DRENKOLRO-34026 format. One record per residue (C-alpha): x, z, y. Coordinates in steps of 0.02 Angstrom, whole numbers, plus 50000, padded with zeros to 5 digits. Each point is the difference from the previous one (the first is absolute). Example, Ala and Ser with C-alpha at 12.3 -4.5 7.8 and 13.67 -1.06 7.14 Angstrom:
<sites>
506155039049775 500694996750172 
</sites>
This chain:
<sites>
509525167751087 498755010649901 498644991950095 500594983249966 500075003649811 498225007750003 499374984350093 500844988749870 499275009349858 498234998550082 500194981950036 500654995249826 498585007249917 498744990650107 499284983449931 500024993950188 501865001150005 500264988049848 498694988350062 500914999750165 501694997749904 499324985049909 499374991650158 501525003450104 501144993949862 499064983849982 499954997650186 501905002850018 500334988149853 498834986750080 500935002250166 501634997149914 499254985149908 499494991650164 501645005050090 500904991349861 499124984150022 498765002849853 501464998649878 499245001349825 501445012549953 499285012650126 498345000749909 498875013650079 499405006649839 501715002449934 500555008050166 498515011350005 500325005649817 501815004050031 499595010250154 498655010049914 501025003749846 501525005150110 498905013050090 499195006349841 501675002149917 500825008650155 498525011950010 499805003049811 498204994250009 499204994949833 498874985149981 498435009049975 500155008850163 500364984350087 498604990249922 498815012750075 500234991450167 500394982649937 498444999049904 499014995450156 501074983850019 499914997149811 498104999950017 500104985750126 500864989049873 498274995149928 499244993850168 501594991550042 500094990149834 498154995150027 500364994150177 501084986849927 498484990649964 499884996150188 501414987850012 499584993649822 498254995750063 500704990450150 501054989349878 498634998449870 499854980550021 501844999149956 499815011149848 498614989649935 500984983750025 501475006649899 499045010149868 500814991549847 501795001150071 499665018650048 499335003949822 501504992149911 501275007750118 499275017549981 500034998749807 501764994050000 500585013050128 499035014349907 500814995149833 501784998350079 499865016450079 499505008849840 501194990849884 501555000350111 499885018650027 499755004149816 501394988549941 501275007550128 499475017849956 500134996449816 501694991650014 500645016050088 499385010749858 498435006750070 498835009049890 498164994349967 499405013650125 501164992450131 499424982949962 498205004450012 500335008550171 500944984850066 498874985749941 498655002650137 501265001950144 499354985350102 498185006850012 499295011250125 500435018749959 498235006749946 499804985349879 501735000149939 499965018449962 498444998549902 500744984749898 501605010349967 499035015249930 498954989349889 501574992249926 500815016549975 501164999050156 500365013550135 498834997250151 501165010450108 501414988249963 498874984450016 499545005950181 501835001250045 500414982849929 498504992650093 500595006350170 501764993749966 499394983049950 498844998850153 501475005250115 501194988249920 498734985850006 499655002950184 501875000750041 500664985449898 498434989249961 500064990350158 501884996449987 499794993849824 498564988450052 501094993150131 501414996649882 498684991649884 499474990050148 498205005249985 499284998150177 498095000149976 499195016150057 498695000249858 501324998249865 501145012750080 498575012550014 499494996949822 501745002849933 500305016050095 498285007249961 500194996149813 501795007849993 499875014950115 498205004950023 499455010350153 501665002850084 500444981249983 498264996050067 500265010750148 501664991450040 499144982349981 498685005450122 501245005050122 500764982149989 498494988849990 498135003149980 499834985649874 501405007149891 499285016950014 498244993449942 500704991649852 501165014949957 498455011350008 499064987949876 501534999349887 500145019449995 498225001949949 499934986249874 501725005349924 499395017849971 498544992849908 500954987749899 501325013249953 498695012549953 499144987349882 501604991349928 501285013749988 499085010949870 499694984349892 501844994450014 500615017749965 499025001549843 500554982649943 501825002850034 500345018149971 
</sites>
């Protein structure tokens, strides 16, 4: 028993253990997702998060220790985001043909995401700090955190809200689009990418390459639009 405890103490202090934990958790969640017929409610990101959190809570491991290993996966987020340009390049002729529709849709989607979040939070009695934190929730995390900090919000809270928004968008976005009878893959991808950034884009890529390409485009352009529009709106309205 003593040997097992000593082994656990050694492993839990190793960055390799937490890197392995992250990869195994995501693989297990992906397996469950596939076995469940790719049910959106079994989103692999959500499943992996729950598994990792359960292990960290059970072992009393703080986030700083965990991130020493997880940072290697975190580093790959940059190359993974850049690689979204590949399916977009393959669909570039369709993007050019729909440039006006895409621009109008992105502007409307960006404004809707901002205004709806702020109005709901305000109606529930949220402080200005909370409003500033939730306003950029539909933007990819690094950009959203920078915007929130500029507006006087809490970047850490924004990061949580961004992840929750992405997971919910990936889980329920396709269902809502089905209910709205939106069948075209470009439109579906554009909607999911605008509303739920990288996590939604990953889900769109799993379903259809065209949807994934337009979701990646929407994710990038929405980040740019929000970074430009939100500070202006904030100063005008607040």
